[in-house]
C-alpha positions as CSV (number, residue, x, y, z in Angstrom):
1,M,-19.2,-14.1,-3.2
2,K,-22.0,-12.8,-4.2
3,R,-25.0,-14.2,-3.0
4,K,-29.0,-12.2,-2.9
5,H,-30.4,-11.4,0.1
6,L,-34.2,-11.1,0.0
7,G,-35.6,-8.2,0.0
8,R,-36.5,-5.3,-2.6
9,G,-33.1,-4.1,-4.3
10,Q,-31.1,-6.0,-1.5
11,K,-28.0,-8.2,-2.3
12,T,-25.5,-8.9,0.3
13,V,-21.8,-9.1,-0.8
14,T,-18.7,-10.0,1.0
15,P,-16.1,-8.1,-1.2
16,P,-12.3,-7.2,0.2
17,R,-13.3,-3.2,-0.3
18,M,-16.0,-1.2,-1.1
19,R,-17.2,-1.2,-4.9
20,T,-16.4,2.2,-6.1
21,A,-16.1,2.5,-10.3
22,R,-19.8,3.0,-10.3
23,S,-20.0,5.9,-8.1
24,L,-18.3,7.9,-5.5
25,V,-19.0,6.6,-1.9
26,R,-19.8,9.2,0.9
27,R,-19.1,7.4,4.4
28,L,-21.3,8.0,7.8
29,D,-20.2,6.4,10.7
30,V,-23.4,6.5,12.9
31,R,-20.8,4.0,15.7
32,P,-20.7,7.7,17.7
33,L,-24.1,9.0,17.5
34,L,-25.1,5.5,18.6
35,A,-23.0,5.1,21.7
36,R,-24.0,8.6,22.3
37,G,-27.4,7.6,23.0
38,E,-28.5,9.5,19.7
39,E,-30.7,8.0,17.1
40,P,-28.7,8.4,14.1
41,F,-32.0,8.3,11.1
42,S,-32.3,12.1,10.1
43,T,-28.3,12.3,9.9
44,I,-29.0,9.0,7.5
45,R,-31.7,10.5,5.7
46,R,-29.8,14.1,5.7
47,A,-26.6,12.1,3.7
48,V,-29.4,10.4,1.6
49,D,-31.4,13.7,0.8
50,A,-27.8,15.1,0.0
51,L,-26.9,12.7,-2.5
52,R,-26.4,13.5,-6.5
53,P,-26.8,11.5,-9.2
54,G,-24.0,8.8,-9.2
55,E,-23.4,8.7,-5.6
56,G,-23.8,6.2,-3.1
57,L,-23.6,6.8,0.5
58,A,-21.7,3.6,2.7
59,V,-23.3,3.5,6.7
60,T,-21.1,1.9,9.1
61,A,-23.1,0.6,12.3
62,P,-22.3,-2.0,14.9
63,F,-25.2,-3.9,14.0
64,L,-26.8,-4.9,10.8
65,P,-29.4,-1.9,10.0
66,S,-32.1,-4.3,8.6
67,P,-34.7,-1.7,8.8
68,L,-32.9,1.1,7.4
69,I,-32.0,-1.7,4.3
70,E,-35.9,-2.4,4.0
71,K,-36.8,1.4,4.5
72,L,-34.5,2.5,1.6
73,G,-34.8,0.0,-0.5
74,S,-39.0,0.6,-0.9
75,E,-37.2,4.1,-1.9
76,G,-35.5,2.5,-5.0
77,F,-32.4,1.6,-3.5
78,E,-29.9,-1.6,-3.7
79,S,-28.0,-1.9,-1.4
80,E,-24.4,-3.7,-0.9
81,V,-23.6,-5.3,2.6
82,E,-20.5,-6.0,4.4
83,H,-19.4,-7.4,7.9
84,V,-16.5,-5.4,8.9
85,G,-15.3,-7.0,12.0
86,G,-15.7,-6.3,15.5
87,G,-19.7,-6.6,15.2
88,A,-19.2,-4.0,12.7
89,W,-21.2,-3.6,9.2
90,T,-21.2,-1.4,6.4
91,V,-24.1,-0.8,3.9
92,V,-23.6,0.9,0.8
93,F,-26.7,2.2,-0.6
94,R,-27.2,3.5,-4.3
95,R,-30.2,4.7,-6.3
96,A,-31.3,1.9,-8.4
97,R,-30.7,2.6,-12.2
98,D,-34.0,2.6,-14.3
């Protein structure tokens, strides 16, 4: 079931698994960082900046990271959102295709 989510470059989907046919998806779980009281944005930024063409980044957090979705959307990234249970969310970011 797919539905568009308001906001540039955002789509909300609830697939049974992450779509990987288009690209390799690197995974980053920021829950341990947040549990230690660390701000994860610099770690996420480094991971995003290291993406090669065709790669995506799946970020798992204990909440829906709306500000991150907006920030990367403004930089030309599309996002797919999945509620994975236990209050956690995974967002896959990919560069929008021209």
